[in-house]
C-alpha positions in Angstrom: -80.0 79.7 -39.4 -80.0 78.4 -35.8 -79.3 74.8 -37.1 -76.4 76.0 -39.1 -74.9 77.6 -36.0 -75.3 74.4 -33.9 -73.8 72.4 -36.7 -70.9 74.6 -36.7 -70.4 74.4 -32.9 -70.4 70.6 -32.9 -68.0 70.7 -35.9 -65.5 72.8 -33.9 -65.9 70.6 -30.9 -65.5 67.4 -33.0 -62.1 68.9 -34.6 -61.0 70.0 -31.3 -61.5 66.5 -29.8 -59.8 64.9 -32.7 -56.8 67.3 -32.4 -56.4 66.9 -28.5 -56.7 63.0 -28.9 -53.8 63.3 -31.6 -51.7 65.5 -29.2 -52.2 63.1 -26.2 -51.2 60.1 -28.3 -48.2 61.9 -29.5 -47.2 63.0 -26.0 -47.7 59.3 -24.6 -45.7 58.0 -27.4 -42.9 60.4 -26.6 -42.8 59.8 -23.0 -43.0 56.0 -23.4 -40.0 56.5 -25.9 -38.0 58.4 -23.2 -38.7 55.7 -20.7 -37.3 53.0 -23.0 -34.3 55.0 -23.9 -33.5 55.4 -20.2 -34.0 51.6 -19.6 -31.7 50.8 -22.4 -29.1 53.1 -21.1 -29.4 51.6 -17.7 -28.7 48.1 -19.3 -26.0 49.2 -21.5 -24.2 50.7 -18.6 -24.0 47.2 -16.9 -23.8 44.9 -19.8 -22.2 45.0 -23.2 -23.6 44.8 -26.7 -26.5 46.7 -28.4 -29.7 47.4 -26.7 -31.4 44.0 -27.0 -28.3 42.0 -25.8 -27.8 44.2 -22.9 -31.5 44.0 -21.9 -31.5 40.3 -22.3 -28.2 40.0 -20.0 -30.1 42.3 -17.6 -33.1 40.0 -17.5 -31.0 36.9 -17.1 -28.8 38.3 -14.3 -30.5 37.0 -11.1 -28.4 39.7 -9.1 -31.0 42.1 -10.6 -34.1 42.4 -8.6 -37.0 40.5 -10.0 -39.0 43.8 -10.0 -36.3 45.5 -12.1 -36.0 42.6 -14.3 -39.7 42.6 -15.0 -40.3 46.4 -15.2 -37.1 47.3 -16.8 -35.9 44.5 -19.0 -38.9 42.6 -19.9 -41.2 45.6 -20.6 -38.5 47.2 -22.7 -37.6 44.2 -24.7 -41.4 44.1 -25.7 -41.3 47.7 -26.6 -38.3 47.5 -29.0 -39.9 44.5 -30.6 -36.7 42.2 -29.8 -37.3 39.0 -31.5 -33.9 37.8 -30.4 -35.6 37.9 -26.6 -38.6 35.8 -27.7 -37.0 32.3 -26.8 -35.7 33.7 -23.5 -39.2 35.1 -22.8 -40.9 31.9 -23.7 -38.6 30.1 -21.4 -39.6 32.4 -18.5 -43.3 32.4 -19.3 -45.5 30.0 -17.2 -48.7 30.4 -19.2 -50.3 33.1 -16.7 -51.6 35.8 -19.0 -53.4 37.7 -16.4 -50.4 37.5 -13.8 -52.3 35.9 -11.1 -49.1 34.1 -9.8 -47.2 37.3 -9.3 -49.9 39.6 -8.0 -48.5 41.5 -5.1 -45.3 39.5 -5.4 -43.3 41.4 -7.9 -40.3 41.6 -5.7 -40.3 37.7 -5.5 -41.3 36.4 -9.0 -40.9 37.7 -12.6 -44.0 39.1 -13.7 -45.9 36.9 -16.0 -48.4 39.5 -17.2 -45.5 41.7 -18.4 -43.7 38.6 -19.9 -47.1 37.8 -21.7 -47.6 41.4 -23.0 -44.1 41.6 -24.2 -44.4 38.3 -26.1 -47.6 39.5 -27.8 -46.0 42.8 -28.6 -43.0 41.1 -30.2 -45.0 38.4 -32.0 -47.9 40.5 -33.1 -46.0 43.6 -34.0 -48.1 46.2 -32.1 -48.5 49.5 -33.9 -47.0 51.8 -31.3 -43.7 50.0 -30.3 -40.4 51.5 -30.2 -38.5 49.0 -32.5 -36.4 51.8 -34.0 -34.6 51.9 -30.6 -33.4 48.3 -31.1 -30.0 49.1 -32.5 
């Protein structure tokens, strides 16, 4: 009788943890999607074309700060799985997957770690990307 009660409690706890984990993942995915949409809107207000074209233009425009080019354009291109951006990203990448060259210098150089993550996300097709926003 007592063992059955303990098993039931652990079962309820297990299901609760699974449900909370699923809710957390959904909330995170939604939050990231909101940021991606905002970044696309920012780029599209400044540059013509669809999402990836505007983001690539934003990335290549040296009038934009290096920090914004990394955090807004590079990150978002990876999130929307922009294969069109791959040649541009490869051209900017200096084989620094850990971002050692840009540590505490994001206002002076493009973040190599962000570029690396974007390339990996595009080439390997990460599961939780927002490629549906690339229109």
